[in-house]
KOLNU-106281 format. One record per atom (N, C-alpha, C): x, y, z; residue number from 0; chain; residue in three letters; atom name. Coordinates in steps of 0.05 Angstrom, whole numbers, plus 5000, padded with zeros to 4 digits. Example, Ala and Ser with C-alpha at 12.3 -4.5 7.8 and 13.67 -1.06 7.14 Angstrom:
<doba u="5264" v="4886" w="5156" num="0" chaine="A" residu="ala" atome="N"/>
<doba u="5246" v="4910" w="5156" num="0" chaine="A" residu="ala" atome="CA"/>
<doba u="5264" v="4934" w="5156" num="0" chaine="A" residu="ala" atome="C"/>
<doba u="5257" v="4955" w="5142" num="1" chaine="A" residu="ser" atome="N"/>
<doba u="5273" v="4979" w="5143" num="1" chaine="A" residu="ser" atome="CA"/>
<doba u="5258" v="5001" w="5157" num="1" chaine="A" residu="ser" atome="C"/>
***
This chain:
<doba u="8878" v="3010" w="5164" num="0" chaine="A" residu="met" atome="N"/>
<doba u="8867" v="3028" w="5185" num="0" chaine="A" residu="met" atome="CA"/>
<doba u="8889" v="3035" w="5205" num="0" chaine="A" residu="met" atome="C"/>
<doba u="8892" v="3061" w="5210" num="1" chaine="A" residu="asp" atome="N"/>
<doba u="8912" v="3069" w="5229" num="1" chaine="A" residu="asp" atome="CA"/>
<doba u="8903" v="3063" w="5257" num="1" chaine="A" residu="asp" atome="C"/>
<doba u="8922" v="3065" w="5276" num="2" chaine="A" residu="val" atome="N"/>
<doba u="8917" v="3056" w="5304" num="2" chaine="A" residu="val" atome="CA"/>
<doba u="8895" v="3073" w="5317" num="2" chaine="A" residu="val" atome="C"/>
<doba u="8894" v="3098" w="5313" num="3" chaine="A" residu="ile" atome="N"/>
<doba u="8873" v="3115" w="5325" num="3" chaine="A" residu="ile" atome="CA"/>
<doba u="8845" v="3107" w="5313" num="3" chaine="A" residu="ile" atome="C"/>
<doba u="8844" v="3101" w="5288" num="4" chaine="A" residu="ser" atome="N"/>
<doba u="8819" v="3092" w="5276" num="4" chaine="A" residu="ser" atome="CA"/>
<doba u="8810" v="3065" w="5288" num="4" chaine="A" residu="ser" atome="C"/>
<doba u="8829" v="3048" w="5293" num="5" chaine="A" residu="arg" atome="N"/>
<doba u="8823" v="3022" w="5305" num="5" chaine="A" residu="arg" atome="CA"/>
<doba u="8812" v="3026" w="5333" num="5" chaine="A" residu="arg" atome="C"/>
<doba u="8824" v="3044" w="5349" num="6" chaine="A" residu="ile" atome="N"/>
<doba u="8815" v="3049" w="5376" num="6" chaine="A" residu="ile" atome="CA"/>
<doba u="8786" v="3060" w="5375" num="6" chaine="A" residu="ile" atome="C"/>
<doba u="8782" v="3080" w="5358" num="7" chaine="A" residu="lys" atome="N"/>
<doba u="8755" v="3092" w="5355" num="7" chaine="A" residu="lys" atome="CA"/>
<doba u="8735" v="3070" w="5347" num="7" chaine="A" residu="lys" atome="C"/>
<doba u="8742" v="3053" w="5328" num="8" chaine="A" residu="asp" atome="N"/>
<doba u="8724" v="3032" w="5319" num="8" chaine="A" residu="asp" atome="CA"/>
<doba u="8717" v="3013" w="5342" num="8" chaine="A" residu="asp" atome="C"/>
<doba u="8737" v="3005" w="5358" num="9" chaine="A" residu="gln" atome="N"/>
<doba u="8732" v="2987" w="5381" num="9" chaine="A" residu="gln" atome="CA"/>
<doba u="8713" v="3000" w="5401" num="9" chaine="A" residu="gln" atome="C"/>
<doba u="8718" v="3025" w="5407" num="10" chaine="A" residu="ile" atome="N"/>
<doba u="8702" v="3039" w="5427" num="10" chaine="A" residu="ile" atome="CA"/>
<doba u="8674" v="3045" w="5418" num="10" chaine="A" residu="ile" atome="C"/>
<doba u="8672" v="3053" w="5392" num="11" chaine="A" residu="glu" atome="N"/>
<doba u="8645" v="3060" w="5381" num="11" chaine="A" residu="glu" atome="CA"/>
<doba u="8628" v="3036" w="5375" num="11" chaine="A" residu="glu" atome="C"/>
<doba u="8640" v="3013" w="5370" num="12" chaine="A" residu="asn" atome="N"/>
<doba u="8624" v="2989" w="5362" num="12" chaine="A" residu="asn" atome="CA"/>
<doba u="8621" v="2968" w="5383" num="12" chaine="A" residu="asn" atome="C"/>
<doba u="8629" v="2975" w="5407" num="13" chaine="A" residu="asn" atome="N"/>
<doba u="8625" v="2957" w="5430" num="13" chaine="A" residu="asn" atome="CA"/>
<doba u="8616" v="2974" w="5454" num="13" chaine="A" residu="asn" atome="C"/>
<doba u="8593" v="2966" w="5466" num="14" chaine="A" residu="pro" atome="N"/>
<doba u="8583" v="2983" w="5488" num="14" chaine="A" residu="pro" atome="CA"/>
<doba u="8602" v="2985" w="5512" num="14" chaine="A" residu="pro" atome="C"/>
<doba u="8617" v="2963" w="5517" num="15" chaine="A" residu="val" atome="N"/>
<doba u="8636" v="2963" w="5540" num="15" chaine="A" residu="val" atome="CA"/>
<doba u="8662" v="2950" w="5530" num="15" chaine="A" residu="val" atome="C"/>
<doba u="8684" v="2966" w="5533" num="16" chaine="A" residu="val" atome="N"/>
<doba u="8710" v="2956" w="5525" num="16" chaine="A" residu="val" atome="CA"/>
<doba u="8730" v="2960" w="5549" num="16" chaine="A" residu="val" atome="C"/>
<doba u="8744" v="2939" w="5555" num="17" chaine="A" residu="leu" atome="N"/>
<doba u="8765" v="2940" w="5575" num="17" chaine="A" residu="leu" atome="CA"/>
<doba u="8792" v="2935" w="5562" num="17" chaine="A" residu="leu" atome="C"/>
<doba u="8808" v="2956" w="5562" num="18" chaine="A" residu="tyr" atome="N"/>
<doba u="8836" v="2953" w="5553" num="18" chaine="A" residu="tyr" atome="CA"/>
<doba u="8852" v="2944" w="5577" num="18" chaine="A" residu="tyr" atome="C"/>
<doba u="8864" v="2921" w="5574" num="19" chaine="A" residu="met" atome="N"/>
<doba u="8876" v="2909" w="5598" num="19" chaine="A" residu="met" atome="CA"/>
<doba u="8902" v="2895" w="5591" num="19" chaine="A" residu="met" atome="C"/>
<doba u="8917" v="2888" w="5612" num="20" chaine="A" residu="lys" atome="N"/>
<doba u="8941" v="2872" w="5609" num="20" chaine="A" residu="lys" atome="CA"/>
<doba u="8933" v="2843" w="5612" num="20" chaine="A" residu="lys" atome="C"/>
<doba u="8935" v="2828" w="5590" num="21" chaine="A" residu="gly" atome="N"/>
<doba u="8927" v="2800" w="5590" num="21" chaine="A" residu="gly" atome="CA"/>
<doba u="8899" v="2797" w="5580" num="21" chaine="A" residu="gly" atome="C"/>
<doba u="8886" v="2775" w="5589" num="22" chaine="A" residu="thr" atome="N"/>
<doba u="8859" v="2768" w="5581" num="22" chaine="A" residu="thr" atome="CA"/>
<doba u="8842" v="2765" w="5606" num="22" chaine="A" residu="thr" atome="C"/>
<doba u="8816" v="2765" w="5604" num="23" chaine="A" residu="pro" atome="N"/>
<doba u="8799" v="2760" w="5628" num="23" chaine="A" residu="pro" atome="CA"/>
<doba u="8806" v="2734" w="5642" num="23" chaine="A" residu="pro" atome="C"/>
<doba u="8812" v="2714" w="5628" num="24" chaine="A" residu="asp" atome="N"/>
<doba u="8818" v="2688" w="5641" num="24" chaine="A" residu="asp" atome="CA"/>
<doba u="8847" v="2687" w="5651" num="24" chaine="A" residu="asp" atome="C"/>
<doba u="8864" v="2702" w="5639" num="25" chaine="A" residu="phe" atome="N"/>
<doba u="8893" v="2703" w="5647" num="25" chaine="A" residu="phe" atome="CA"/>
<doba u="8903" v="2731" w="5648" num="25" chaine="A" residu="phe" atome="C"/>
<doba u="8893" v="2747" w="5667" num="26" chaine="A" residu="pro" atome="N"/>
<doba u="8903" v="2775" w="5670" num="26" chaine="A" residu="pro" atome="CA"/>
<doba u="8932" v="2775" w="5677" num="26" chaine="A" residu="pro" atome="C"/>
<doba u="8946" v="2795" w="5667" num="27" chaine="A" residu="gln" atome="N"/>
<doba u="8975" v="2796" w="5673" num="27" chaine="A" residu="gln" atome="CA"/>
<doba u="8982" v="2819" w="5691" num="27" chaine="A" residu="gln" atome="C"/>
<doba u="8963" v="2830" w="5705" num="28" chaine="A" residu="cys" atome="N"/>
<doba u="8968" v="2848" w="5727" num="28" chaine="A" residu="cys" atome="CA"/>
<doba u="8944" v="2848" w="5746" num="28" chaine="A" residu="cys" atome="C"/>
<doba u="8949" v="2854" w="5771" num="29" chaine="A" residu="gly" atome="N"/>
<doba u="8928" v="2853" w="5791" num="29" chaine="A" residu="gly" atome="CA"/>
<doba u="8905" v="2872" w="5786" num="29" chaine="A" residu="gly" atome="C"/>
<doba u="8912" v="2896" w="5775" num="30" chaine="A" residu="phe" atome="N"/>
<doba u="8891" v="2916" w="5770" num="30" chaine="A" residu="phe" atome="CA"/>
<doba u="8873" v="2907" w="5748" num="30" chaine="A" residu="phe" atome="C"/>
<doba u="8884" v="2895" w="5727" num="31" chaine="A" residu="ser" atome="N"/>
<doba u="8868" v="2884" w="5705" num="31" chaine="A" residu="ser" atome="CA"/>
<doba u="8850" v="2861" w="5715" num="31" chaine="A" residu="ser" atome="C"/>
<doba u="8862" v="2844" w="5731" num="32" chaine="A" residu="gly" atome="N"/>
<doba u="8847" v="2821" w="5743" num="32" chaine="A" residu="gly" atome="CA"/>
<doba u="8824" v="2831" w="5760" num="32" chaine="A" residu="gly" atome="C"/>
<doba u="8829" v="2850" w="5777" num="33" chaine="A" residu="arg" atome="N"/>
<doba u="8808" v="2861" w="5794" num="33" chaine="A" residu="arg" atome="CA"/>
<doba u="8786" v="2874" w="5778" num="33" chaine="A" residu="arg" atome="C"/>
<doba u="8793" v="2888" w="5757" num="34" chaine="A" residu="ser" atome="N"/>
<doba u="8773" v="2901" w="5740" num="34" chaine="A" residu="ser" atome="CA"/>
<doba u="8755" v="2880" w="5727" num="34" chaine="A" residu="ser" atome="C"/>
<doba u="8767" v="2858" w="5718" num="35" chaine="A" residu="val" atome="N"/>
<doba u="8751" v="2837" w="5706" num="35" chaine="A" residu="val" atome="CA"/>
<doba u="8732" v="2825" w="5727" num="35" chaine="A" residu="val" atome="C"/>
<doba u="8742" v="2820" w="5751" num="36" chaine="A" residu="gln" atome="N"/>
<doba u="8725" v="2809" w="5773" num="36" chaine="A" residu="gln" atome="CA"/>
<doba u="8701" v="2827" w="5778" num="36" chaine="A" residu="gln" atome="C"/>
<doba u="8705" v="2853" w="5778" num="37" chaine="A" residu="val" atome="N"/>
<doba u="8683" v="2871" w="5783" num="37" chaine="A" residu="val" atome="CA"/>
<doba u="8663" v="2870" w="5760" num="37" chaine="A" residu="val" atome="C"/>
<doba u="8673" v="2871" w="5735" num="38" chaine="A" residu="leu" atome="N"/>
<doba u="8654" v="2869" w="5713" num="38" chaine="A" residu="leu" atome="CA"/>
<doba u="8639" v="2843" w="5713" num="38" chaine="A" residu="leu" atome="C"/>
<doba u="8652" v="2822" w="5719" num="39" chaine="A" residu="arg" atome="N"/>
<doba u="8638" v="2796" w="5721" num="39" chaine="A" residu="arg" atome="CA"/>
<doba u="8618" v="2795" w="5744" num="39" chaine="A" residu="arg" atome="C"/>
<doba u="8624" v="2808" w="5766" num="40" chaine="A" residu="ala" atome="N"/>
<doba u="8606" v="2809" w="5789" num="40" chaine="A" residu="ala" atome="CA"/>
<doba u="8581" v="2825" w="5781" num="40" chaine="A" residu="ala" atome="C"/>
<doba u="8584" v="2844" w="5762" num="41" chaine="A" residu="cys" atome="N"/>
<doba u="8561" v="2859" w="5752" num="41" chaine="A" residu="cys" atome="CA"/>
<doba u="8546" v="2844" w="5730" num="41" chaine="A" residu="cys" atome="C"/>
<doba u="8556" v="2821" w="5722" num="42" chaine="A" residu="lys" atome="N"/>
<doba u="8546" v="2805" w="5700" num="42" chaine="A" residu="lys" atome="CA"/>
<doba u="8547" v="2821" w="5674" num="42" chaine="A" residu="lys" atome="C"/>
<doba u="8568" v="2836" w="5670" num="43" chaine="A" residu="ala" atome="N"/>
<doba u="8572" v="2853" w="5647" num="43" chaine="A" residu="ala" atome="CA"/>
<doba u="8581" v="2837" w="5623" num="43" chaine="A" residu="ala" atome="C"/>
<doba u="8569" v="2844" w="5600" num="44" chaine="A" residu="asp" atome="N"/>
<doba u="8579" v="2835" w="5574" num="44" chaine="A" residu="asp" atome="CA"/>
<doba u="8600" v="2855" w="5565" num="44" chaine="A" residu="asp" atome="C"/>
<doba u="8624" v="2847" w="5562" num="45" chaine="A" residu="phe" atome="N"/>
<doba u="8645" v="2867" w="5554" num="45" chaine="A" residu="phe" atome="CA"/>
<doba u="8664" v="2854" w="5534" num="45" chaine="A" residu="phe" atome="C"/>
<doba u="8676" v="2872" w="5519" num="46" chaine="A" residu="thr" atome="N"/>
<doba u="8697" v="2865" w="5500" num="46" chaine="A" residu="thr" atome="CA"/>
<doba u="8724" v="2873" w="5514" num="46" chaine="A" residu="thr" atome="C"/>
<doba u="8744" v="2857" w="5509" num="47" chaine="A" residu="phe" atome="N"/>
<doba u="8770" v="2864" w="5521" num="47" chaine="A" residu="phe" atome="CA"/>
<doba u="8791" v="2866" w="5498" num="47" chaine="A" residu="phe" atome="C"/>
<doba u="8811" v="2882" w="5503" num="48" chaine="A" residu="val" atome="N"/>
<doba u="8834" v="2884" w="5485" num="48" chaine="A" residu="val" atome="CA"/>
<doba u="8859" v="2880" w="5503" num="48" chaine="A" residu="val" atome="C"/>
<doba u="8875" v="2860" w="5495" num="49" chaine="A" residu="asn" atome="N"/>
<doba u="8900" v="2854" w="5509" num="49" chaine="A" residu="asn" atome="CA"/>
<doba u="8921" v="2873" w="5498" num="49" chaine="A" residu="asn" atome="C"/>
<doba u="8929" v="2893" w="5513" num="50" chaine="A" residu="ile" atome="N"/>
<doba u="8947" v="2913" w="5503" num="50" chaine="A" residu="ile" atome="CA"/>
<doba u="8975" v="2902" w="5497" num="50" chaine="A" residu="ile" atome="C"/>
<doba u="8981" v="2879" w="5509" num="51" chaine="A" residu="phe" atome="N"/>
<doba u="9008" v="2867" w="5504" num="51" chaine="A" residu="phe" atome="CA"/>
<doba u="9010" v="2856" w="5476" num="51" chaine="A" residu="phe" atome="C"/>
<doba u="8987" v="2851" w="5463" num="52" chaine="A" residu="glu" atome="N"/>
<doba u="8987" v="2839" w="5436" num="52" chaine="A" residu="glu" atome="CA"/>
<doba u="8991" v="2861" w="5415" num="52" chaine="A" residu="glu" atome="C"/>
<doba u="8989" v="2886" w="5423" num="53" chaine="A" residu="asp" atome="N"/>
<doba u="8991" v="2908" w="5403" num="53" chaine="A" residu="asp" atome="CA"/>
<doba u="9005" v="2932" w="5416" num="53" chaine="A" residu="asp" atome="C"/>
<doba u="9032" v="2932" w="5415" num="54" chaine="A" residu="pro" atome="N"/>
<doba u="9047" v="2954" w="5428" num="54" chaine="A" residu="pro" atome="CA"/>
<doba u="9040" v="2981" w="5416" num="54" chaine="A" residu="pro" atome="C"/>
<doba u="9035" v="2982" w="5390" num="55" chaine="A" residu="glu" atome="N"/>
<doba u="9027" v="3008" w="5378" num="55" chaine="A" residu="glu" atome="CA"/>
<doba u="9002" v="3019" w="5390" num="55" chaine="A" residu="glu" atome="C"/>
<doba u="8982" v="3002" w="5393" num="56" chaine="A" residu="leu" atome="N"/>
<doba u="8957" v="3010" w="5406" num="56" chaine="A" residu="leu" atome="CA"/>
<doba u="8961" v="3018" w="5435" num="56" chaine="A" residu="leu" atome="C"/>
<doba u="8977" v="3003" w="5449" num="57" chaine="A" residu="arg" atome="N"/>
<doba u="8982" v="3008" w="5477" num="57" chaine="A" residu="arg" atome="CA"/>
<doba u="8993" v="3037" w="5481" num="57" chaine="A" residu="arg" atome="C"/>
<doba u="9011" v="3045" w="5464" num="58" chaine="A" residu="glu" atome="N"/>
<doba u="9022" v="3072" w="5466" num="58" chaine="A" residu="glu" atome="CA"/>
<doba u="9002" v="3094" w="5456" num="58" chaine="A" residu="glu" atome="C"/>
<doba u="8988" v="3088" w="5434" num="59" chaine="A" residu="ala" atome="N"/>
<doba u="8970" v="3107" w="5423" num="59" chaine="A" residu="ala" atome="CA"/>
<doba u="8946" v="3112" w="5441" num="59" chaine="A" residu="ala" atome="C"/>
<doba u="8937" v="3091" w="5455" num="60" chaine="A" residu="leu" atome="N"/>
<doba u="8913" v="3094" w="5472" num="60" chaine="A" residu="leu" atome="CA"/>
<doba u="8919" v="3113" w="5495" num="60" chaine="A" residu="leu" atome="C"/>
<doba u="8943" v="3113" w="5505" num="61" chaine="A" residu="lys" atome="N"/>
<doba u="8950" v="3132" w="5527" num="61" chaine="A" residu="lys" atome="CA"/>
<doba u="8946" v="3161" w="5518" num="61" chaine="A" residu="lys" atome="C"/>
<doba u="8954" v="3167" w="5493" num="62" chaine="A" residu="glu" atome="N"/>
<doba u="8950" v="3194" w="5482" num="62" chaine="A" residu="glu" atome="CA"/>
<doba u="8921" v="3199" w="5476" num="62" chaine="A" residu="glu" atome="C"/>
<doba u="8908" v="3180" w="5464" num="63" chaine="A" residu="tyr" atome="N"/>
<doba u="8880" v="3183" w="5456" num="63" chaine="A" residu="tyr" atome="CA"/>
<doba u="8863" v="3189" w="5481" num="63" chaine="A" residu="tyr" atome="C"/>
<doba u="8867" v="3174" w="5502" num="64" chaine="A" residu="ser" atome="N"/>
<doba u="8851" v="3177" w="5526" num="64" chaine="A" residu="ser" atome="CA"/>
<doba u="8861" v="3198" w="5546" num="64" chaine="A" residu="ser" atome="C"/>
<doba u="8886" v="3206" w="5542" num="65" chaine="A" residu="asn" atome="N"/>
<doba u="8899" v="3223" w="5561" num="65" chaine="A" residu="asn" atome="CA"/>
<doba u="8899" v="3210" w="5589" num="65" chaine="A" residu="asn" atome="C"/>
<doba u="8902" v="3184" w="5589" num="66" chaine="A" residu="trp" atome="N"/>
<doba u="8902" v="3168" w="5614" num="66" chaine="A" residu="trp" atome="CA"/>
<doba u="8926" v="3149" w="5612" num="66" chaine="A" residu="trp" atome="C"/>
<doba u="8946" v="3152" w="5630" num="67" chaine="A" residu="pro" atome="N"/>
<doba u="8972" v="3139" w="5626" num="67" chaine="A" residu="pro" atome="CA"/>
<doba u="8974" v="3109" w="5634" num="67" chaine="A" residu="pro" atome="C"/>
<doba u="8953" v="3099" w="5647" num="68" chaine="A" residu="thr" atome="N"/>
<doba u="8956" v="3072" w="5659" num="68" chaine="A" residu="thr" atome="CA"/>
<doba u="8934" v="3053" w="5648" num="68" chaine="A" residu="thr" atome="C"/>
<doba u="8939" v="3028" w="5654" num="69" chaine="A" residu="tyr" atome="N"/>
<doba u="8919" v="3007" w="5647" num="69" chaine="A" residu="tyr" atome="CA"/>
<doba u="8912" v="2991" w="5672" num="69" chaine="A" residu="tyr" atome="C"/>
<doba u="8888" v="2981" w="5673" num="70" chaine="A" residu="pro" atome="N"/>
<doba u="8867" v="2980" w="5652" num="70" chaine="A" residu="pro" atome="CA"/>
<doba u="8853" v="3006" w="5648" num="70" chaine="A" residu="pro" atome="C"/>
<doba u="8839" v="3008" w="5625" num="71" chaine="A" residu="gln" atome="N"/>
<doba u="8822" v="3030" w="5619" num="71" chaine="A" residu="gln" atome="CA"/>
<doba u="8795" v="3019" w="5610" num="71" chaine="A" residu="gln" atome="C"/>
<doba u="8774" v="3029" w="5623" num="72" chaine="A" residu="leu" atome="N"/>
<doba u="8747" v="3019" w="5617" num="72" chaine="A" residu="leu" atome="CA"/>
<doba u="8731" v="3041" w="5602" num="72" chaine="A" residu="leu" atome="C"/>
<doba u="8719" v="3033" w="5580" num="73" chaine="A" residu="tyr" atome="N"/>
<doba u="8702" v="3051" w="5564" num="73" chaine="A" residu="tyr" atome="CA"/>
<doba u="8674" v="3040" w="5565" num="73" chaine="A" residu="tyr" atome="C"/>
<doba u="8654" v="3057" w="5570" num="74" chaine="A" residu="ile" atome="N"/>
<doba u="8626" v="3049" w="5568" num="74" chaine="A" residu="ile" atome="CA"/>
<doba u="8612" v="3070" w="5551" num="74" chaine="A" residu="ile" atome="C"/>
<doba u="8599" v="3060" w="5530" num="75" chaine="A" residu="lys" atome="N"/>
<doba u="8585" v="3076" w="5511" num="75" chaine="A" residu="lys" atome="CA"/>
<doba u="8603" v="3098" w="5499" num="75" chaine="A" residu="lys" atome="C"/>
<doba u="8627" v="3090" w="5493" num="76" chaine="A" residu="gly" atome="N"/>
<doba u="8646" v="3108" w="5480" num="76" chaine="A" residu="gly" atome="CA"/>
<doba u="8661" v="3127" w="5498" num="76" chaine="A" residu="gly" atome="C"/>
<doba u="8655" v="3127" w="5524" num="77" chaine="A" residu="gln" atome="N"/>
<doba u="8667" v="3146" w="5542" num="77" chaine="A" residu="gln" atome="CA"/>
<doba u="8686" v="3131" w="5561" num="77" chaine="A" residu="gln" atome="C"/>
<doba u="8709" v="3144" w="5566" num="78" chaine="A" residu="leu" atome="N"/>
<doba u="8728" v="3133" w="5585" num="78" chaine="A" residu="leu" atome="CA"/>
<doba u="8716" v="3135" w="5613" num="78" chaine="A" residu="leu" atome="C"/>
<doba u="8714" v="3113" w="5627" num="79" chaine="A" residu="val" atome="N"/>
<doba u="8705" v="3113" w="5655" num="79" chaine="A" residu="val" atome="CA"/>
<doba u="8729" v="3117" w="5673" num="79" chaine="A" residu="val" atome="C"/>
<doba u="8751" v="3102" w="5668" num="80" chaine="A" residu="gly" atome="N"/>
<doba u="8775" v="3105" w="5684" num="80" chaine="A" residu="gly" atome="CA"/>
<doba u="8788" v="3078" w="5688" num="80" chaine="A" residu="gly" atome="C"/>
<doba u="8806" v="3077" w="5707" num="81" chaine="A" residu="gly" atome="N"/>
<doba u="8821" v="3054" w="5714" num="81" chaine="A" residu="gly" atome="CA"/>
<doba u="8809" v="3038" w="5737" num="81" chaine="A" residu="gly" atome="C"/>
<doba u="8825" v="3020" w="5748" num="82" chaine="A" residu="cys" atome="N"/>
<doba u="8816" v="3002" w="5768" num="82" chaine="A" residu="cys" atome="CA"/>
<doba u="8804" v="3016" w="5793" num="82" chaine="A" residu="cys" atome="C"/>
<doba u="8817" v="3036" w="5803" num="83" chaine="A" residu="asp" atome="N"/>
<doba u="8807" v="3050" w="5827" num="83" chaine="A" residu="asp" atome="CA"/>
<doba u="8780" v="3062" w="5822" num="83" chaine="A" residu="asp" atome="C"/>
<doba u="8776" v="3074" w="5799" num="84" chaine="A" residu="ile" atome="N"/>
<doba u="8750" v="3086" w="5793" num="84" chaine="A" residu="ile" atome="CA"/>
<doba u="8729" v="3065" w="5788" num="84" chaine="A" residu="ile" atome="C"/>
<doba u="8737" v="3043" w="5775" num="85" chaine="A" residu="ile" atome="N"/>
<doba u="8718" v="3021" w="5770" num="85" chaine="A" residu="ile" atome="CA"/>
<doba u="8709" v="3010" w="5797" num="85" chaine="A" residu="ile" atome="C"/>
<doba u="8727" v="3006" w="5816" num="86" chaine="A" residu="leu" atome="N"/>
<doba u="8720" v="2996" w="5843" num="86" chaine="A" residu="leu" atome="CA"/>
<doba u="8702" v="3015" w="5858" num="86" chaine="A" residu="leu" atome="C"/>
<doba u="8709" v="3041" w="5857" num="87" chaine="A" residu="asp" atome="N"/>
<doba u="8692" v="3061" w="5870" num="87" chaine="A" residu="asp" atome="CA"/>
<doba u="8664" v="3061" w="5859" num="87" chaine="A" residu="asp" atome="C"/>
<doba u="8661" v="3061" w="5832" num="88" chaine="A" residu="leu" atome="N"/>
<doba u="8635" v="3060" w="5820" num="88" chaine="A" residu="leu" atome="CA"/>
<doba u="8619" v="3035" w="5827" num="88" chaine="A" residu="leu" atome="C"/>
<doba u="8633" v="3013" w="5828" num="89" chaine="A" residu="tyr" atome="N"/>
<doba u="8621" v="2988" w="5836" num="89" chaine="A" residu="tyr" atome="CA"/>
<doba u="8610" v="2989" w="5865" num="89" chaine="A" residu="tyr" atome="C"/>
<doba u="8627" v="2999" w="5882" num="90" chaine="A" residu="asn" atome="N"/>
<doba u="8619" v="3001" w="5911" num="90" chaine="A" residu="asn" atome="CA"/>
<doba u="8596" v="3020" w="5916" num="90" chaine="A" residu="asn" atome="C"/>
<doba u="8592" v="3040" w="5899" num="91" chaine="A" residu="thr" atome="N"/>
<doba u="8570" v="3058" w="5903" num="91" chaine="A" residu="thr" atome="CA"/>
<doba u="8545" v="3050" w="5887" num="91" chaine="A" residu="thr" atome="C"/>
<doba u="8548" v="3029" w="5870" num="92" chaine="A" residu="gly" atome="N"/>
<doba u="8525" v="3021" w="5853" num="92" chaine="A" residu="gly" atome="CA"/>
<doba u="8523" v="3035" w="5827" num="92" chaine="A" residu="gly" atome="C"/>
<doba u="8541" v="3054" w="5822" num="93" chaine="A" residu="glu" atome="N"/>
<doba u="8540" v="3070" w="5797" num="93" chaine="A" residu="glu" atome="CA"/>
<doba u="8549" v="3053" w="5773" num="93" chaine="A" residu="glu" atome="C"/>
<doba u="8567" v="3035" w="5777" num="94" chaine="A" residu="leu" atome="N"/>
<doba u="8577" v="3019" w="5754" num="94" chaine="A" residu="leu" atome="CA"/>
<doba u="8554" v="3002" w="5742" num="94" chaine="A" residu="leu" atome="C"/>
<doba u="8538" v="2990" w="5759" num="95" chaine="A" residu="val" atome="N"/>
<doba u="8516" v="2974" w="5749" num="95" chaine="A" residu="val" atome="CA"/>
<doba u="8497" v="2992" w="5733" num="95" chaine="A" residu="val" atome="C"/>
<doba u="8492" v="3016" w="5742" num="96" chaine="A" residu="lys" atome="N"/>
<doba u="8474" v="3035" w="5728" num="96" chaine="A" residu="lys" atome="CA"/>
<doba u="8486" v="3042" w="5700" num="96" chaine="A" residu="lys" atome="C"/>
<doba u="8512" v="3047" w="5699" num="97" chaine="A" residu="leu" atome="N"/>
<doba u="8525" v="3053" w="5674" num="97" chaine="A" residu="leu" atome="CA"/>
<doba u="8523" v="3030" w="5655" num="97" chaine="A" residu="leu" atome="C"/>
<doba u="8527" v="3006" w="5665" num="98" chaine="A" residu="leu" atome="N"/>
<doba u="8526" v="2982" w="5649" num="98" chaine="A" residu="leu" atome="CA"/>
<doba u="8497" v="2977" w="5639" num="98" chaine="A" residu="leu" atome="C"/>
<doba u="8477" v="2982" w="5657" num="99" chaine="A" residu="gln" atome="N"/>
<doba u="8449" v="2979" w="5649" num="99" chaine="A" residu="gln" atome="CA"/>
<doba u="8442" v="2999" w="5627" num="99" chaine="A" residu="gln" atome="C"/>
<doba u="8451" v="3024" w="5630" num="100" chaine="A" residu="asp" atome="N"/>
<doba u="8446" v="3044" w="5609" num="100" chaine="A" residu="asp" atome="CA"/>
<doba u="8458" v="3036" w="5582" num="100" chaine="A" residu="asp" atome="C"/>
<doba u="8481" v="3021" w="5583" num="101" chaine="A" residu="ala" atome="N"/>
<doba u="8494" v="3012" w="5559" num="101" chaine="A" residu="ala" atome="CA"/>
<doba u="8482" v="2986" w="5549" num="101" chaine="A" residu="ala" atome="C"/>
<doba u="8462" v="2976" w="5563" num="102" chaine="A" residu="glu" atome="N"/>
<doba u="8449" v="2950" w="5557" num="102" chaine="A" residu="glu" atome="CA"/>
<doba u="8471" v="2928" w="5555" num="102" chaine="A" residu="glu" atome="C"/>
<doba u="8488" v="2928" w="5576" num="103" chaine="A" residu="ala" atome="N"/>
<doba u="8511" v="2909" w="5576" num="103" chaine="A" residu="ala" atome="CA"/>
<doba u="8510" v="2891" w="5601" num="103" chaine="A" residu="ala" atome="C"/>
<doba u="8486" v="2885" w="5611" num="104" chaine="A" residu="ile" atome="N"/>
<doba u="8483" v="2866" w="5633" num="104" chaine="A" residu="ile" atome="CA"/>
<doba u="8471" v="2841" w="5623" num="104" chaine="A" residu="ile" atome="C"/>
<doba u="8484" v="2818" w="5629" num="105" chaine="A" residu="ser" atome="N"/>
<doba u="8474" v="2792" w="5622" num="105" chaine="A" residu="ser" atome="CA"/>
<doba u="8451" v="2784" w="5641" num="105" chaine="A" residu="ser" atome="C"/>
<doba u="8433" v="2768" w="5630" num="106" chaine="A" residu="ala" atome="N"/>
<doba u="8411" v="2758" w="5647" num="106" chaine="A" residu="ala" atome="CA"/>
<doba u="8420" v="2736" w="5665" num="106" chaine="A" residu="ala" atome="C"/>
***
């Protein structure tokens, strides 16, 4: 499977995907760490991809999404954005609504 097919597969088969630097338990940048904190505060069920483990994917995702930085959050197959957008949506209550629509909120 080529890298674009892998990206599409990840995004299409997981309601919420966070492409990040590091892991949720050990983020390797502040923006990735903050994004995880926000998703956890929303009680979101999400899949993560550590972009440091796959340099080919890291470069291809920038072109696929037309978004040059990480983290990148996808909900229901759509790019939501990076840390600043995630925080803004959280602060307005919109992030929880998006996660609820994706049926990605834990009880």
